[in-house]
C-alpha positions, 0 to 999 in steps of 0.5 A: 363731532369733538374737535380741537378748539382754540382758546378763542373758540372756547371764549366765544362758546361761553359767550354763545351760552350767555346769549342762549341763556339770556334769550331763553329767559326773555318771553317771546325769544328762543335760545334755539334761534341764537344757536341757529344763527350762530351756526352751532344748532345741529352740533348742539342737538347732535351732542345732546342726543349722545346722552344715551345708554352708551354714555351712561355705561361709560360714566358708570364704568368710570371711563370719564375721558371716553364719556366726555369725548362721546357726548362732545363734552367740551362743547356742551360744558362750555355752552352750558357754563355760559347759560348758567352764568347768564342766569345770574348775570346777563339775565339779571341785567335783562330783568332791569332793562325790561323794567326800565327800558321795555320798549327798546328791549322788545324793539331790539329782540323784534329786530333780531327775530326779523334778522333770524327769519332772513338768515334761516330762509335766505338759503332755503331753496326747497319750497313746495306744497309740503314746505309751504304748508309746514311754514303756514302751520308753524306760523299759525301755531306761533300766532295762536300761542301768542293770544292765549291767556296765562294761567295762575301760578302752580307750585305742585312739583309734578306740574313744575317738572312738566314746566321744566320739560316744556320750557326747555323746548326754546333751546331745542326748537328755534322760534318756540319761546319756553319762557313765554310758555311758562307765562301761559302756564302761570309759572314764569315768575315762580321758576325764572325769577323767584326761584333763581333769585332764591338760589342766588341769595342762598349761594351768597349766604353760604359764601358769607357763612350764614346758614340761617336760610335752612330755617326759612320755609319760603326759601327752602320751598323755592329751592325745592321747586328750582331743583325739580324744575331743573330735573324736568329741564334736563329730561326735556333737553335730552328727550327733545334732542333725540326727537329733533335729531331724528326729525332733522335727519328724515324730514329736514326741509319740512322741519326747517320750514316749520321753524321759520313759521314758528319764528314768524309767528313769534313776532306777535309775542315780541311786538314792541308796542304793547301794554301789559294787562294784569288780572284784577278782582271784581272791586278793581284791585290787582290779583297777586300771586303767592309772592305778592306780584301782579298776575299778567292776564294778557298784552294789548298790542297797538301801532305807535305814534310818530314821535321821538320814542318811536323813531328810537325804537325803530333804530333799536329794531335795525340794531337787532337786525344788524346784530344777527347779520353780524353773527352770520358774518362771524360764523361764515368767517370762522368756517372759512378760516377753519376750512 
C-alpha cells in the first residue's frame, strides 16, 4: 500500500487530516465520511490494521524503516499530523463559528452529509433483501441515537478511557459521530473542549518558560484526563480498524449499506433548525458541569419560516453538497492522472 507520494499529495493528505479532525469534533459529523468521500477510507483502515504484533516486533528490534513501510507510516503520519493540527486550529475556528453562526455551520454540514449519501450510494448496485435490511437497520440506529438524552459529566479515568475507545469510532465508521456519542455520555465539553484547551494553554506556558501550571490542580487534572482519553482513542482506533478490515473483506455490501443507513440517520442530528435545551434545577436555574458550563439536555428541532435567514441557510446546504461533489471530482481526477 505504501507508494511514492509527490509534495502535492503530501500537502493534500495533511489537508484531509485537517478536515477529518475538524469533522470529528463537530457533533453529528463523522471524520470517516471525509475519508470515504475523499477516496482514502480503505487505505486508512488497511494501514491502521497493520499496527499489530509484527509491527511491534519491528519497532522493538529497531527496524524503524521496515516499521514505517509495514504500517504505511508516511500516509498515516501525514494524516494524523493534520488531525492533531486541526484540534488546535481548524477546530477552534469551528468552535467560534458554531457559537456565532450556528445555523449556517449546521446547514453546511447538513449539505455535506446529503452529498456524502449521494456519493456513497450512486455506484452501489447490489441492492437486495439483505442490503436493504442493513440500510434500514443502520438508519434506525442513527435516528435512535439522535433522540437519546445526554448523561452528566464523569471524569473517572476508566470511563474516560472507554470514552476514548467509543469516540474514535467516528474516524473508522462513516456516519457514526464520535463527538455526538461523547455528548450522550456527558463528556464532550470535558474531553474535546476543556482538556484540549488545557493542553493548548500548557504548551503556550512551556514555550514562554512559565512552569507554574504544575501547581494548578485543575490544569493537571485535565491533562491527566486528556492523556487517558488519548490512550483510549489509540486503542479504539487500532481495534476498530482490525474489525472493520475483516468486515469489509467478508461482508462489504452489507457493511456499505449499513454505513449509508448510519449517514441517513445522522441527518437528524445535524438538522440545522434546532434549539438547544439545557438541564435546569427545580427552581429554573441552569444545571452546570464541573467547569461551570451549562449541561445540554436535548435539542428541539423545528421547520423554518420563509425568511432571509432560512434562504441563506439553504444556500449553505447547497454549498455543502457542492463541497462533497468537488472532493469527488478531485478524487476521480487524481486517480485518472495516477493511472
